[in-house]
C-alpha positions as CSV (number, residue, x, y, z in Angstrom):
1,X,-26.7,-44.1,41.8
2,X,-27.7,-42.5,38.3
3,X,-25.6,-39.6,37.2
4,X,-27.5,-36.2,37.6
5,X,-27.5,-34.8,34.1
6,X,-28.5,-31.4,35.4
7,X,-24.9,-31.0,36.7
8,X,-23.3,-32.1,33.5
9,X,-21.4,-29.2,31.8
10,X,-22.8,-28.6,28.3
11,X,-20.9,-30.0,25.4
12,X,-19.4,-26.8,24.4
13,X,-18.0,-26.1,27.8
14,X,-16.5,-29.6,27.9
15,X,-14.9,-29.1,24.5
16,X,-13.3,-25.9,25.7
17,X,-12.0,-27.6,28.7
18,X,-10.5,-30.4,26.5
19,X,-8.9,-27.8,24.3
20,X,-7.3,-26.0,27.2
21,X,-6.2,-29.1,28.6
22,X,-4.7,-30.2,25.3
23,X,-2.8,-26.9,24.9
24,X,-1.1,-27.5,28.3
25,X,0.6,-30.6,26.6
26,X,0.9,-29.4,23.0
27,X,1.9,-26.5,20.9
28,X,-0.7,-24.7,18.9
29,X,-2.0,-26.4,15.9
30,X,0.4,-26.0,12.9
31,X,-0.8,-23.3,10.8
32,X,-1.1,-23.1,7.0
33,X,2.0,-21.7,5.2
34,X,-0.2,-18.7,4.1
35,X,0.1,-17.4,7.6
36,X,4.0,-18.1,8.1
37,X,4.7,-14.3,8.3
38,X,2.0,-13.6,11.0
39,X,3.2,-12.7,14.5
40,X,2.1,-11.1,17.8
41,X,1.3,-7.8,16.0
42,X,-1.2,-9.5,13.9
43,X,-3.0,-11.0,17.0
44,X,-3.0,-7.6,18.7
45,X,-4.5,-5.8,15.6
46,X,-7.1,-8.6,15.1
47,X,-8.1,-8.2,18.8
48,X,-8.6,-4.4,18.7
49,X,-10.4,-4.5,15.4
50,X,-12.8,-7.1,16.6
51,X,-13.4,-5.3,19.9
52,X,-14.0,-1.9,18.3
53,X,-16.0,-3.2,15.3
54,X,-19.3,-1.7,16.4
55,X,-17.9,1.6,17.2
56,X,-16.2,1.6,13.7
57,X,-19.3,0.5,11.8
58,X,-21.2,3.5,13.6
59,X,-18.8,5.8,11.8
60,X,-19.4,4.5,8.3
61,X,-16.7,3.1,5.9
62,X,-14.1,5.5,7.2
63,X,-10.4,4.6,7.3
64,X,-9.0,3.7,10.7
65,X,-5.4,4.2,11.9
66,X,-3.9,2.0,14.5
67,X,-0.8,3.1,16.3
68,X,1.5,2.1,19.1
69,X,3.4,4.7,21.3
70,X,6.3,4.8,18.5
71,X,3.9,5.6,15.6
72,X,1.5,4.2,13.0
73,X,1.6,0.4,12.7
74,X,-1.5,-0.3,10.5
75,X,-4.2,1.1,8.4
76,X,-7.5,-0.5,8.0
77,X,-10.1,0.1,5.2
78,X,-13.7,-0.9,6.4
79,X,-14.9,-0.6,2.9
80,X,-12.4,-2.9,1.4
81,X,-11.8,-5.0,4.4
82,X,-7.9,-4.7,4.0
83,X,-5.4,-4.0,6.7
84,X,-2.2,-2.4,5.8
85,X,0.3,-3.7,8.3
86,X,3.9,-2.4,9.0
87,X,6.2,-5.1,8.1
88,X,8.1,-6.7,10.9
89,X,11.3,-6.0,9.1
90,X,11.1,-2.4,10.0
91,X,12.2,-1.2,13.5
92,X,8.8,0.2,14.2
93,X,7.2,-3.0,13.1
94,X,9.6,-5.0,15.5
95,X,8.6,-2.8,18.3
96,X,4.9,-2.5,17.9
97,X,3.6,-5.7,19.1
98,X,5.1,-4.9,22.5
99,X,3.1,-1.8,22.9
100,X,-0.5,-1.1,23.6
101,X,-2.3,-0.2,20.3
102,X,-4.7,2.8,19.9
103,X,-7.3,3.2,17.3
104,X,-8.3,6.3,15.5
105,X,-11.1,7.0,13.1
106,X,-9.9,9.3,10.3
107,X,-11.7,11.9,8.3
108,X,-13.9,10.9,5.4
109,X,-11.1,12.1,2.9
110,X,-8.6,9.7,4.2
111,X,-7.7,6.6,2.2
112,X,-5.3,3.7,2.3
113,X,-1.6,4.5,2.2
114,X,-0.2,4.9,-1.3
115,X,3.3,5.3,-2.9
116,X,6.5,5.3,-1.1
117,X,5.0,5.4,2.4
118,X,2.9,2.1,1.6
119,X,6.1,0.2,0.8
120,X,6.7,-0.3,4.5
121,X,3.3,-2.0,4.9
122,X,1.9,-5.3,3.6
123,X,-1.8,-5.4,2.8
124,X,-3.6,-8.3,4.4
125,X,-7.3,-9.2,4.1
126,X,-9.3,-8.7,7.3
127,X,-10.5,-12.2,6.9
128,X,-7.0,-13.7,7.0
129,X,-6.1,-11.6,10.2
130,X,-9.4,-12.8,12.0
131,X,-8.8,-16.4,10.9
132,X,-5.3,-16.4,12.3
133,X,-6.6,-14.8,15.4
134,X,-9.1,-17.7,15.9
135,X,-6.6,-20.2,15.4
136,X,-3.7,-18.8,17.3
137,X,-5.0,-16.7,20.3
138,X,-6.6,-18.5,23.3
139,X,-8.3,-15.4,24.2
140,X,-10.2,-15.4,20.8
141,X,-12.3,-18.1,22.2
142,X,-13.9,-15.6,24.6
143,X,-15.5,-13.8,21.5
144,X,-17.7,-16.6,20.3
145,X,-21.0,-17.2,22.2
146,X,-21.4,-20.4,24.2
147,X,-22.7,-22.9,21.6
148,X,-25.3,-24.5,23.6
149,X,-28.7,-23.6,22.3
150,X,-27.6,-22.4,18.8
151,X,-27.9,-24.1,15.4
152,X,-24.7,-23.8,13.3
153,X,-24.7,-23.1,9.6
154,X,-22.1,-22.0,6.9
155,X,-23.6,-20.1,4.1
156,X,-20.5,-19.3,2.1
157,X,-16.8,-20.1,2.0
158,X,-14.6,-17.8,4.1
159,X,-12.8,-14.9,2.2
160,X,-9.6,-16.8,2.2
161,X,-7.7,-18.7,-0.4
162,X,-8.5,-22.3,-0.1
163,X,-4.8,-23.3,0.4
164,X,-4.9,-21.2,3.6
165,X,-7.1,-23.8,5.1
166,X,-6.4,-27.3,6.3
167,X,-8.4,-30.3,5.3
168,X,-10.2,-30.4,8.7
169,X,-11.3,-26.9,7.9
170,X,-12.6,-27.8,4.5
171,X,-14.4,-30.8,5.9
172,X,-16.0,-28.7,8.6
173,X,-17.2,-26.1,6.2
174,X,-18.6,-28.8,3.9
175,X,-20.5,-30.6,6.9
176,X,-22.0,-27.1,8.0
177,X,-22.9,-26.0,4.6
178,X,-25.1,-29.1,4.0
179,X,-27.5,-28.7,7.0
180,X,-28.0,-26.9,10.2
181,X,-26.6,-28.6,13.2
182,X,-26.3,-27.8,16.9
183,X,-23.0,-28.4,18.5
184,X,-23.8,-31.9,19.9
185,X,-25.0,-33.0,16.5
186,X,-21.8,-31.9,14.9
187,X,-19.3,-33.6,17.0
188,X,-20.0,-37.3,16.0
189,X,-19.6,-36.3,12.4
190,X,-16.0,-35.3,12.9
191,X,-13.0,-37.6,13.3
192,X,-11.8,-37.8,16.9
193,X,-8.7,-35.9,16.4
194,X,-10.5,-33.1,14.8
195,X,-12.9,-32.5,17.7
196,X,-10.0,-31.5,19.9
197,X,-9.5,-28.4,17.6
198,X,-13.3,-27.8,16.9
199,X,-13.3,-24.8,19.3
200,X,-10.7,-22.6,17.5
201,X,-12.0,-23.8,14.2
202,X,-15.6,-22.7,14.9
203,X,-14.1,-19.4,16.3
204,X,-12.2,-18.7,13.2
205,X,-15.3,-19.4,11.2
206,X,-17.3,-17.1,13.6
207,X,-14.8,-14.2,13.5
208,X,-14.7,-14.1,9.7
209,X,-18.5,-14.0,9.5
210,X,-18.7,-17.3,7.8
211,X,-20.5,-19.2,10.7
212,X,-24.0,-18.3,11.2
213,X,-25.7,-18.9,14.7
214,X,-29.5,-19.2,15.3
215,X,-30.8,-19.7,18.8
216,X,-33.1,-22.5,19.5
217,X,-33.9,-21.5,23.0
């Protein structure tokens, strides 16, 4: 009896299922040394900044403060796309990842931290924060549309140092910068072992604004 293609899950859904199954048997992919100091606080900051991005944009290029119940843990400049994050070596930095974060849009006169107070914080490009989130948090996969009827294209290199990326990322960027492809067309162009990680890799490209999607439906 022929297989009913109408009941076959789309390629993107199958890839997500394969990745979730892979994670049950394996640890998260090894990350670049550029992200060695990143932890759960960085993931929590990336998540709230992504979820609140439209509300922040509506307020213009104003400074954003992110706090836990214990105090200020990060300052984000929308204009400069820089996040000053309290270092984990401080007591507040160690506690912050366990607390729910709140976000506050500051007055137009506010700026990034300077002087002595800034010494307890480390500046991190927003792109690095979002790239790490896409690679390290399973829930980040919920933020990318189901890639079933979209053409994929990369117009520019992500705003990261090249050494922050693995060879598979560079290969993927190269392929998607040459031509527009849908997800099913992309898969055969990748080595089999890299197909297992295609969902977080495309998510990181999407969250950093590098991956462009165009609906074909």
